[in-house]
C-alpha positions in Angstrom: 21.5 169.5 45.4 20.7 166.0 46.8 21.7 165.2 50.7 20.2 162.6 53.4 20.1 164.1 56.2 18.8 163.6 59.9 16.4 166.6 61.4 16.8 165.5 64.9 18.8 162.0 67.3 17.7 159.0 67.1 17.2 156.0 65.4 18.2 155.3 61.0 14.4 156.2 60.6 15.7 159.8 61.4 17.7 159.4 57.2 15.8 161.2 55.0 16.2 163.0 51.5 16.2 166.6 51.2 17.0 169.4 48.7 19.5 171.5 49.8 21.8 174.2 48.9 25.0 173.3 47.3 27.7 174.6 49.5 29.6 177.4 49.1 33.5 177.6 48.9 36.0 179.5 51.0 39.3 180.5 49.3 41.2 177.7 50.6 38.6 175.4 49.3 37.4 173.3 46.8 33.7 172.0 45.9 34.1 168.3 45.5 31.3 166.2 43.7 31.0 163.4 45.3 30.8 160.5 43.6 31.0 157.7 46.7 30.9 158.1 50.6 31.4 155.1 53.6 30.1 154.9 56.6 31.9 154.6 59.5 30.5 154.3 63.1 30.8 157.6 64.3 28.4 158.1 61.7 25.5 156.6 63.2 26.7 157.3 67.0 26.1 160.9 66.4 23.1 160.1 64.5 22.0 158.5 68.1 23.2 161.7 69.9 26.0 159.7 71.8 28.4 162.4 70.9 26.1 165.6 70.8 28.3 166.8 74.6 31.5 165.9 72.0 30.2 167.2 69.0 27.7 169.7 68.8 25.3 169.5 65.9 23.3 172.5 64.2 20.2 170.6 62.5 19.7 169.7 59.8 23.0 167.1 60.1 24.4 165.9 57.1 26.6 163.0 58.1 29.5 161.3 56.8 33.2 161.3 56.8 34.7 160.0 54.0 34.5 161.5 50.3 35.6 160.8 46.7 35.0 162.5 43.4 35.9 165.2 41.2 36.6 168.6 41.8 34.3 171.3 40.5 35.4 174.2 41.8 38.3 175.4 43.1 39.2 178.6 46.0 41.2 181.6 44.7 44.2 180.5 47.4 44.2 176.7 46.3 47.4 175.6 45.0 48.2 171.7 44.0 44.7 171.1 42.7 42.4 172.0 39.7 39.0 171.6 38.2 38.4 167.9 36.5 40.7 166.8 39.0 40.0 162.9 41.1 40.2 163.7 45.1 39.5 161.7 48.3 40.1 162.8 51.3 37.9 162.9 55.1 36.6 166.4 55.0 35.4 168.6 58.0 31.9 168.1 58.8 29.0 170.6 60.6 27.8 171.0 57.9 29.5 170.1 54.8 29.4 166.4 55.6 29.2 163.4 52.9 25.7 162.2 52.0 25.1 164.4 49.5 25.8 165.3 46.0 28.5 168.0 46.9 30.8 168.6 49.3 32.9 171.9 50.3 36.5 170.3 51.6 39.4 172.7 52.8 42.2 171.8 50.6 44.6 170.8 53.1 42.2 167.3 53.7 42.7 166.7 49.9 44.6 163.9 48.5 44.9 162.8 44.9 42.7 159.9 44.1 45.3 156.7 42.7 44.3 156.2 39.5 44.1 152.3 40.0 41.3 152.7 42.6 37.3 153.3 42.2 35.6 156.0 43.4 34.2 153.2 46.0 37.6 151.9 46.6 39.2 155.4 47.6 35.7 156.4 49.8 36.7 153.6 51.7 39.4 154.6 52.4 40.0 157.8 54.4 38.7 158.1 58.0 39.9 154.4 59.3 43.2 154.5 56.9 44.4 157.5 58.3 42.9 156.2 61.6 45.0 153.2 61.4 47.9 155.3 59.7 48.2 157.4 63.0 48.1 154.7 65.5 50.8 152.9 63.8 53.7 155.4 62.0 52.6 158.4 64.1 51.9 157.1 67.6 53.7 153.6 68.2 56.5 154.5 65.5 56.2 151.2 63.6 59.0 149.7 62.1 60.5 146.3 60.2 60.4 143.3 62.6 58.1 144.7 64.9 55.4 142.1 66.4 52.0 143.4 66.4 48.3 142.5 67.3 45.9 144.4 66.0 42.3 143.6 67.4 39.1 143.3 65.7 41.3 142.6 62.1 38.1 142.1 59.8 36.6 145.5 60.6 37.6 149.2 58.6 39.8 150.0 60.7 41.9 146.9 61.4 41.4 145.3 57.9 43.8 148.4 57.0 46.0 148.3 59.8 47.1 145.2 59.4 47.8 146.0 55.5 49.8 148.9 56.9 52.0 147.0 59.1 52.6 144.6 56.6 54.0 147.1 54.4 56.5 148.4 57.2 57.7 144.8 57.7 56.1 143.8 60.7 55.2 140.4 62.5 51.1 140.9 62.4 48.9 138.8 65.3 45.1 139.8 64.5 41.8 138.5 66.3 38.4 137.8 64.8 36.1 135.3 64.1 36.8 132.0 62.3 34.6 133.1 59.7 37.2 135.7 58.6 40.5 133.5 59.0 41.0 133.6 55.1 40.1 136.9 54.9 42.8 137.6 57.4 45.6 135.6 56.3 45.1 136.8 53.1 45.2 140.6 54.2 48.6 139.3 55.5 48.4 138.2 59.1 50.9 136.0 60.4 49.1 135.1 63.5 45.4 134.3 63.4 43.2 134.4 66.8 40.0 132.8 67.2 38.6 135.4 69.8 35.8 133.0 70.7 38.0 130.0 71.4 41.0 131.4 72.1 42.7 133.7 74.6 45.1 136.1 73.1 46.3 137.0 76.3 47.7 133.2 76.8 48.5 132.8 73.6 50.5 136.0 72.2 53.7 136.9 74.4 56.4 140.1 73.7 54.5 141.8 71.0 55.8 145.5 70.9 52.5 147.1 69.4 49.2 146.6 70.9 46.4 148.5 68.4 42.8 148.7 70.5 39.8 149.2 68.5 37.7 147.6 71.6 38.3 148.9 74.6 37.2 147.3 78.2 38.2 144.0 79.2 40.3 143.4 76.1 42.0 146.7 75.9 43.2 145.3 79.8 44.2 141.9 78.3 46.8 143.2 76.1 49.0 145.0 78.7 50.0 141.1 79.7 51.0 140.4 76.1 53.1 143.5 75.3 57.2 143.4 75.9 58.9 146.4 78.3 59.4 149.1 76.3 56.4 148.2 74.1 53.2 150.4 73.4 49.2 150.2 73.4 47.5 153.3 71.2 43.3 153.0 72.0 40.9 154.3 69.6 38.4 153.5 72.3 39.4 155.3 75.3 42.9 156.4 77.0 44.6 153.2 78.2 45.6 153.0 82.2 48.5 154.9 83.2 48.6 152.6 86.5 49.4 149.6 84.5 51.2 150.9 82.0 53.7 152.2 84.6 53.6 148.3 86.4 54.2 146.5 83.4 57.0 149.2 81.8 55.4 150.1 78.5 53.9 153.1 76.7 50.0 154.0 75.8 48.8 156.0 73.3 45.4 157.7 72.6 44.3 160.1 70.0 40.9 161.4 68.3 42.2 161.9 64.6 43.0 165.3 63.1 43.0 164.5 58.9 45.7 165.4 56.7 45.5 165.5 52.9 49.3 164.5 53.2 49.1 161.6 55.7 46.1 160.1 53.1 48.9 161.0 50.2 50.8 158.6 52.0 48.3 155.8 51.8 47.1 156.5 48.0 50.8 155.4 47.5 49.9 152.2 49.0 47.0 151.7 47.2 49.2 152.7 43.9 51.8 150.5 44.9 49.5 147.7 45.3 50.0 147.3 49.5 47.3 148.3 50.9 43.7 147.4 49.3 40.3 149.1 49.9 37.8 145.8 52.2 34.3 146.9 51.0 31.7 144.3 52.3 28.6 146.1 51.3 27.9 148.1 49.3 23.8 150.3 49.0 22.2 153.3 46.7 22.4 157.5 47.6 18.6 156.6 49.2 16.7 157.4 52.6 16.0 153.7 52.5 20.1 153.2 51.5 21.5 154.8 54.3 19.4 153.2 56.6 20.2 150.2 55.8 23.8 150.9 55.8 23.5 152.4 59.2 21.8 149.5 60.5 24.0 147.0 59.1 26.7 149.4 60.9 25.0 149.2 64.1 25.4 144.9 64.1 29.4 145.1 64.2 30.0 142.6 62.0 30.1 144.1 58.8 33.3 142.7 57.2 35.3 145.7 55.7 33.8 149.0 54.5 30.3 149.7 53.8 30.2 152.2 51.1 27.5 154.4 49.7 27.2 155.0 45.8 26.4 158.8 45.2 26.8 158.9 41.1 28.0 156.2 38.5 
């Protein structure tokens, strides 16, 4: 099968097309013919070697953490999925990434693809959607009436976090550049903060939840907008327990463990038009397509998700 791989760490130029064996599935796996995948910052961080101590890989590596496609083969112990089903997933990677025509996926990571979305839309959801859901629902225990601050709302994680928070009946504030104000308000943002002109720390107060996607000084300042008993959940680095104790708030930090049942809940939101994919750019499945997609992601200014169309 065709795949785009890296054979050593380095720049986007390390992404090269190769003919590799189609994965063999285990009894608890399915073989998915991929129609689309998407780019996440972890892709190029692995490619550059930033995460080699935490995520050791054996070359050649097929990167990619998002899958949308059709089930082509089912393992002997798999129930609930059949050949021909449209599915999406955040598969386990190494060596089975999603920059390929086929991927083997553990059946417990799969979810049925909503009928009202395209493969490109479905592929943009798994990693960022499960990340946002884990932070807000499973860790922060979001509920109706909560006030939630979501940093970098125009990004892949932030744009879905906004919609998830609104589906629970929360009031949502979010930071972004002025170019994205209309976009975020269309997603449901109640309080828009232009991070270039406004200081969120002085604009916001008495919040129940902060979802930190930035870290550093922004994370530290975020403690000051929380109410007593509130929580800050981060995906960048563990928030300061010393600050949390002083402010009488809670903290959360996690590394995503994918789960098909969680993804199915996101699928239900999509089916009910409470969650929509936010695709900013699309690229073809080729060496140059993947290289350009990585370069765009590395700018940190991509709007929504970057999708790779594998099969039309």
